[in-house]
ROSE-423363 format. One record per residue (C-alpha): residue in one letter; x, y, z. Coordinates in steps of 0.2 Angstrom, whole numbers, plus 5000, padded with zeros to 4 digits. Example, Ala and Ser with C-alpha at 12.3 -4.5 7.8 and 13.67 -1.06 7.14 Angstrom:
BEGIN
A506249785039S506849955036
***
This chain:
BEGIN
M500050024999K501350125003N502350094988I500550124978Y500450294988L502250344984C501850294966F500350404966I501150544974F502650534960I501350544946L500550694953I502050784955A502650734938S501050794930Q501050964939M502950994934N502250944915L500951064916F502051204922A503251164909Q501951194895N501251334903I503151424904K503351364885N501551434880K501951594889D502551674874N502651624856Y502351784847N503651734836Y503151804819Q503251984814V501752064805R501852244807E503052384811E503152564811E504252704817G503852894822D503853014838L502552954849N502953064865N503553224856D505453204861G506053224844K506653034845M505952884834D504852774843K504252604837I502652484837M502752304832V501252174829K501752004832M500851834828D500851684839T501051554826I500951414838N499151454845E498051384832T496851534835R498451644829P498251784843L499151954840I500052064852L500352254850Q501952314858I502552494859F504152564862L504752724868S506552794865H507552864879P508852994877N510252884875G509352804860K508752644868L507052584865T505852514881L504252434879A502952544886V501352454882S501052274877S499252204873T498552054867K496652124867I496652264855I496752144839E495651994836P496451834833Q496451774816Y495351604819P494251644835I493751504846E491951544842N492251534825Q492751354828G494251344815K493651484802H494451644799N493751804805E493951864787Y494752034791Q496552084787I497652124802P497552304808N498652434800F499552564811F500252734807I501252864817E500953044811K501053214820G501253124837I499553014835L499652824834T498152774820M497552594820W496552554804S495452404805E494152314794I492452274801K490852204796G490252304780G491652434781N493152484792I493552584809T495052704812Y495452754830D496652884836F497752874852K498753004859Y500352984872H499653084888H500353084906G501052914902N499552824894F499052814876E497252874876L495852864862I495453034856N494653004839V493552874831K493052874812K491952724806I491152704788T489852554787N488652534770N486952434771A487452334755T486852154755K488152014751G489452144749Y488652214733I488652404730D487652504719E486852664717H485552634730T486852574744I486952684759F488452734767T488552794784E490052884792T490252914809K491653034818F491853034836N492853164845L493153084862I493853244870T492353364864G491153204866L490353264849R489753104839T489253134820E488353014810T488053064792D487152964778D487452974760R487352874743L488852824732G489252974720S487953094727K488353264732K486853274743V486853224761L485353104765N485353124784K486553194797R486553164816K487353234831K487453204850I488553234865V489253064871L490653084886I491652964888R492752994905P494152944907L494752924890P495052744885K496852694887I497652584874Q498152444886D496352414890F495452434873K494752274867F494452244848S492652214853D492552384859K492252424841E490352404845L490452564857Y490752684844
***
């Protein structure tokens, strides 16, 4: 009986060590770089960098956004790292199917970090600005259409949404392709405080704007 008990303890310890080893192994497999952009994000006159990497081992193909800020000595330090801002290429809920969207593009211009993403029936653009040690969401621009099965014609209505999170002004404009006349325009004030930080931002938050 004692030998059986000892054997059981050995197996339990071995299984726990194996699980621990797997957790360490699977902790960080973002081994494939898909995006890189350089520019001055904190207005210190030096080049900062953003990188997007993919985990090619995980079958959902998750992605990570990393933001590196420069120092006076020229070295870059990781300031922000997020695995929530970009949707995995093969989400679990899709049961092995691709999400049908390309990996978001990132741009740096005049101190603003811009993220452009495809969404159902259009695209959405987010602007983040460095402020007091954080990258805060300050602008959202979204363009969608009501086309069925992706077919766009002269009857398709496009809706452009502009949301200035600093002032709270949210404007929606409806028009048709090729038409110079606005069909409808709606304005309202929506105050979000504090401003969303990039490390807390999730790809599903697009539904909020």
